C-alpha positions as CSV (number, residue, x, y, z in Angstrom):
1,M,252.9,-17.4,-15.7
2,K,256.4,-16.3,-14.6
3,D,255.0,-14.2,-11.5
4,I,253.0,-17.2,-10.3
5,L,256.2,-19.5,-10.5
6,A,258.2,-17.0,-8.5
7,A,255.4,-16.5,-6.2
8,Q,255.5,-20.3,-5.5
9,R,259.2,-20.4,-5.1
10,Y,258.7,-17.5,-2.3
11,S,255.8,-19.5,-0.7
12,H,257.5,-22.9,-0.7
13,A,260.5,-21.7,0.8
14,I,258.5,-20.1,3.8
15,I,256.1,-22.8,4.2
16,Y,258.5,-25.7,4.4
17,E,260.3,-23.9,7.4
18,L,257.2,-23.6,9.3
19,D,256.2,-26.0,12.2
20,D,252.6,-26.9,13.1
21,K,252.2,-24.4,15.7
22,E,253.2,-21.4,13.6
23,I,250.9,-22.7,10.6
24,N,247.7,-21.2,12.3
25,S,249.2,-17.9,13.1
26,I,250.6,-17.6,9.4
27,L,247.1,-18.4,8.1
28,A,245.8,-15.9,10.4
29,D,248.4,-13.2,9.0
30,I,247.5,-14.2,5.5
31,H,243.8,-13.3,6.0
32,I,244.6,-10.2,7.6
33,M,247.1,-9.3,4.8
34,N,244.6,-10.2,2.0
35,S,241.8,-7.9,3.7
36,S,244.1,-5.2,3.6
37,I,245.1,-5.6,0.1
38,K,241.6,-5.7,-0.9
39,A,240.7,-2.6,1.1
40,E,243.5,-0.6,-0.7
41,P,245.0,-2.4,-3.5
42,E,246.9,0.8,-4.5
43,L,249.5,0.0,-1.5
44,V,251.1,-2.8,-3.4
45,N,251.6,-0.6,-6.4
46,A,252.9,2.1,-4.4
47,V,255.5,-0.4,-2.5
48,N,256.7,-1.6,-5.9
49,S,257.0,1.8,-7.5
50,Y,260.4,3.5,-8.0
51,L,258.8,6.7,-7.6
52,F,259.3,6.5,-3.9
53,P,262.5,5.7,-2.2
54,M,263.5,2.6,-0.8
55,N,263.1,3.7,2.8
56,K,259.6,4.9,2.0
57,R,258.6,1.8,0.3
58,M,259.7,-0.4,3.3
59,K,257.9,1.7,5.7
60,I,254.6,1.6,3.8
61,A,255.2,-2.2,3.6
62,L,256.2,-2.6,7.4
63,D,252.9,-0.7,8.2
64,M,251.0,-3.7,6.9
65,T,252.8,-6.0,9.4
66,Q,251.8,-3.9,12.4
67,N,248.7,-6.3,13.4
68,L,250.3,-9.5,12.4
69,K,251.8,-12.2,14.7
70,N,255.0,-13.2,12.7
71,T,256.0,-9.6,12.1
72,N,259.9,-10.5,11.6
73,M,259.2,-13.1,8.9
74,W,256.9,-10.6,6.8
75,K,259.4,-8.2,7.2
76,N,262.2,-10.2,5.9
77,L,260.0,-11.3,2.9
78,F,258.8,-7.7,2.3
79,G,262.3,-6.6,2.2
80,I,263.5,-9.1,-0.2
81,L,260.6,-8.2,-2.7
82,I,261.1,-4.9,-2.3
83,K,264.9,-5.0,-3.2
84,K,264.1,-7.3,-5.9
85,H,261.3,-5.2,-7.1
86,R,258.7,-8.0,-6.7
87,F,256.4,-6.7,-4.3
88,N,253.7,-6.8,-6.9
89,I,253.6,-10.8,-6.6
90,I,252.6,-10.4,-2.9
91,A,248.8,-11.3,-3.6
92,D,250.0,-14.5,-5.5
93,I,252.5,-15.5,-2.5
94,L,249.9,-15.1,0.1
95,Q,247.2,-17.2,-2.1
96,D,249.8,-19.9,-2.9
97,M,250.7,-20.0,1.2
98,E,247.4,-20.3,2.0
99,N,246.6,-23.1,-0.5
100,M,249.8,-25.1,0.7
101,I,248.7,-24.5,4.4
102,L,245.0,-25.7,3.7
103,D,246.6,-28.6,1.9
104,K,248.7,-29.6,4.9
105,K,245.5,-29.5,7.1
106,N,243.5,-31.7,4.4
107,Q,241.3,-28.7,3.8
108,I,240.2,-26.7,0.7
109,K,238.4,-23.2,0.2
110,V,235.4,-23.2,-2.0
111,E,233.5,-20.4,-2.9
112,L,229.9,-21.2,-3.2
113,T,227.8,-18.7,-5.4
114,I,223.9,-18.9,-4.4
115,A,221.0,-16.8,-5.8
116,H,220.0,-16.2,-2.3
117,N,220.4,-16.9,1.3
118,L,219.8,-20.8,2.1
119,P,219.0,-22.4,5.2
120,E,222.2,-23.7,7.3
121,T,221.1,-27.3,6.8
122,V,221.0,-26.9,2.9
123,L,224.5,-25.4,3.0
124,D,225.8,-28.1,5.4
125,S,224.2,-30.6,2.8
126,I,226.3,-29.0,-0.1
127,S,229.3,-28.7,1.9
128,A,229.2,-32.6,2.8
129,K,228.5,-33.4,-0.9
130,L,231.7,-31.2,-1.9
131,K,233.7,-33.0,1.1
132,D,232.8,-36.4,-0.8
133,I,233.7,-35.3,-4.2
134,L,237.1,-33.3,-3.2
135,G,238.2,-35.7,-0.3
136,K,238.9,-32.7,1.9
137,D,237.3,-30.6,4.7
138,I,235.5,-27.7,3.1
139,I,236.1,-24.0,4.1
140,L,232.7,-22.5,2.5
141,E,232.7,-19.1,1.5
142,T,229.3,-18.0,0.2
143,K,228.6,-15.3,-2.2
144,I,225.0,-13.9,-3.2
145,D,224.5,-13.7,-7.0
146,P,220.6,-13.3,-8.0
147,E,221.7,-13.6,-11.7
148,I,222.1,-17.4,-11.2
149,L,218.5,-17.5,-10.5
150,G,218.7,-20.7,-8.4
151,G,221.0,-23.6,-7.6
152,F,224.6,-22.8,-6.9
153,V,228.1,-22.7,-8.4
154,A,230.8,-24.2,-6.4
155,T,234.5,-22.9,-7.2
156,T,238.0,-23.8,-6.2
157,D,241.4,-23.0,-7.7
158,S,240.9,-26.1,-10.0
159,L,237.4,-27.0,-10.1
160,L,234.0,-25.6,-11.2
161,I,230.6,-27.1,-10.6
162,D,227.9,-25.2,-11.9
163,G,224.6,-26.3,-10.9
164,S,222.7,-22.9,-11.4
165,I,219.3,-22.8,-13.0
166,K,220.8,-20.2,-15.3
167,N,223.4,-22.7,-16.7
168,N,220.7,-25.5,-17.1
169,L,218.5,-22.9,-19.2
170,V,221.4,-21.8,-21.3
171,K,222.1,-25.7,-22.0
172,L,218.4,-26.4,-22.7
173,L,218.2,-23.4,-25.3
174,K,221.1,-24.9,-27.0
175,V,219.6,-28.3,-27.3
176,K,216.6,-26.7,-28.8
177,S,218.3,-24.6,-31.0
178,K,220.5,-27.5,-32.5
179,K,217.2,-29.7,-32.7
180,K,215.7,-27.0,-35.2
181,K,218.6,-27.3,-37.5
């Protein structure tokens, strides 16, 4: 919990200083860095480790900024995090920044888990219903998981809608077992 609060302080300090023109490029940078971190999660541990000298850790972190548009901002943030030995919260900072930017744009990211590929019309229908429920434009990220059997599971940072067949079967079995008692 302490790390999340610290990450929020960093992300809020950055986001409040941005103008509308910078927001889209920062969001693009966030997506690039998230991909880098997912591809090589050990980088974060290396940058945060006292086993390497400070200049080596800075070099590793700065290598992550090569393809970014806002290099100076990221260099400053990374420098602060490395000096304070807090680089381990970079993923939380990126997540909070992304959420704040999407909120400013009246958007929300929804992870939609489905059992198999669905036609675009069905995905559009689900997205429209989620927009009605959440009151924001939906950025849909679909994931295939055959274990849910059918239906869907929609997840945001603060909401879970489980309309899967697997969940309905579990509920049905619970009702039947209660009736037997």
